[in-house]
ZAMAR-555597 format. One record per residue: residue in one letter; x, y, z of N, C-alpha, C in turn. Coordinates in steps of 0.2 Angstrom, whole numbers, plus 5000, padded with zeros to 4 digits. Example, Ala and Ser with C-alpha at 12.3 -4.5 7.8 and 13.67 -1.06 7.14 Angstrom:
<recs>
A|5066|4972|5039|5062|4978|5039|5066|4984|5039
S|5064|4989|5035|5068|4995|5036|5064|5000|5039
</recs>
This chain:
<recs>
M|5560|5468|5513|5559|5475|5511|5561|5479|5517
R|5564|5484|5516|5565|5489|5522|5559|5492|5525
I|5559|5493|5532|5554|5495|5536|5551|5502|5533
D|5556|5506|5532|5554|5513|5530|5550|5513|5523
K|5552|5508|5518|5549|5508|5512|5542|5504|5513
Y|5542|5499|5518|5535|5496|5519|5530|5500|5522
L|5532|5505|5527|5527|5509|5530|5525|5514|5524
K|5529|5516|5520|5526|5521|5514|5522|5517|5509
V|5524|5511|5507|5520|5507|5502|5513|5505|5505
S|5513|5503|5511|5507|5501|5514|5503|5507|5517
R|5505|5513|5516|5502|5519|5518|5500|5520|5525
L|5504|5517|5529|5504|5518|5537|5507|5524|5538
I|5512|5526|5534|5515|5533|5535|5515|5536|5528
K|5513|5542|5527|5512|5545|5520|5519|5545|5516
R|5524|5548|5519|5531|5549|5515|5536|5545|5518
R|5541|5543|5514|5546|5538|5516|5551|5542|5521
T|5552|5549|5519|5556|5553|5524|5553|5553|5531
L|5547|5553|5532|5543|5553|5538|5544|5546|5541
A|5544|5541|5537|5545|5534|5540|5552|5534|5542
N|5557|5536|5539|5564|5536|5541|5565|5540|5547
E|5562|5546|5548|5563|5550|5554|5559|5546|5560
A|5554|5543|5559|5550|5539|5564|5555|5533|5567
C|5558|5530|5562|5562|5524|5564|5568|5527|5568
E|5571|5532|5565|5578|5535|5568|5576|5537|5576
T|5570|5540|5577|5569|5543|5583|5566|5538|5588
G|5565|5531|5586|5563|5526|5590|5556|5525|5591
H|5552|5528|5586|5545|5527|5587|5542|5521|5583
V|5546|5517|5580|5544|5511|5577|5548|5505|5580
T|5544|5500|5581|5547|5493|5584|5544|5488|5579
I|5549|5483|5578|5547|5476|5575|5548|5471|5580
N|5543|5467|5581|5543|5462|5586|5546|5464|5593
G|5544|5470|5595|5547|5472|5601|5554|5475|5602
K|5557|5475|5596|5564|5478|5595|5564|5485|5591
A|5568|5490|5593|5568|5496|5590|5570|5495|5583
A|5567|5498|5578|5568|5497|5571|5572|5503|5568
K|5578|5501|5564|5581|5507|5561|5578|5507|5554
P|5579|5512|5550|5576|5513|5543|5577|5507|5538
G|5583|5504|5539|5585|5499|5535|5583|5492|5537
T|5580|5491|5543|5578|5485|5546|5573|5481|5541
E|5575|5475|5539|5571|5471|5535|5564|5468|5539
V|5559|5469|5535|5552|5467|5538|5550|5461|5534
K|5547|5456|5537|5544|5450|5534|5537|5448|5536
V|5534|5444|5532|5527|5442|5533|5527|5439|5540
G|5522|5441|5544|5521|5438|5551|5524|5443|5556
D|5528|5448|5554|5531|5452|5559|5526|5457|5562
V|5526|5459|5569|5522|5463|5572|5525|5470|5572
V|5522|5475|5569|5525|5482|5569|5521|5487|5573
E|5525|5490|5578|5521|5495|5582|5524|5502|5580
I|5519|5507|5579|5521|5514|5577|5518|5518|5583
R|5522|5523|5586|5520|5527|5591|5519|5534|5588
F|5514|5537|5588|5513|5544|5586|5510|5548|5592
G|5514|5551|5596|5512|5555|5602|5509|5550|5607
S|5503|5550|5609|5500|5545|5613|5497|5540|5610
N|5496|5540|5603|5493|5535|5599|5498|5529|5598
L|5495|5523|5598|5500|5517|5597|5496|5513|5592
T|5499|5512|5586|5496|5508|5581|5500|5501|5580
K|5497|5496|5581|5500|5489|5581|5497|5485|5575
V|5501|5483|5571|5499|5479|5565|5503|5473|5564
E|5500|5468|5560|5504|5462|5558|5505|5462|5551
V|5511|5461|5548|5512|5461|5541|5509|5455|5538
T|5505|5456|5533|5501|5450|5530|5504|5449|5523
S|5507|5454|5520|5510|5453|5513|5515|5459|5512
I|5519|5458|5507|5524|5463|5505|5524|5463|5498
A|5523|5470|5495|5523|5471|5488|5527|5477|5487
E|5530|5478|5481|5534|5484|5479|5529|5490|5477
H|5524|5488|5473|5519|5493|5471|5512|5491|5472
V|5508|5495|5475|5501|5493|5476|5496|5499|5475
T|5490|5498|5474|5485|5503|5473|5483|5505|5480
K|5480|5511|5481|5477|5513|5487|5473|5508|5491
E|5469|5505|5487|5464|5500|5490|5468|5494|5492
G|5473|5492|5488|5477|5486|5490|5482|5487|5495
S|5483|5493|5497|5488|5494|5503|5485|5492|5509
K|5478|5492|5510|5475|5490|5516|5476|5482|5517
E|5477|5478|5512|5478|5471|5513|5485|5469|5515
M|5490|5474|5515|5497|5472|5517|5497|5471|5525
Y|5492|5473|5529|5493|5472|5536|5486|5471|5539
A|5487|5468|5545|5481|5467|5549|5481|5471|5556
I|5477|5475|5557|5477|5479|5564|5476|5474|5570
L|5480|5475|5575|5479|5471|5581|5477|5475|5586
</recs>
């Protein structure tokens, strides 16, 4: 799954356009490497998202196309 879609589906970022912009401006990394919006994400990858001075680091635990609001929290584990 593309990282921009994963961020939206998992509700780490509210909208896909915002996820796209975050990737393009270098605020998202996967396993320590800068991620472009089309970069594929797999189970076990470590994703870091930088919002200003906040750093969110999560590990991908599952990938699903459609999930409920409650189920979205099971897609990642906060590190």
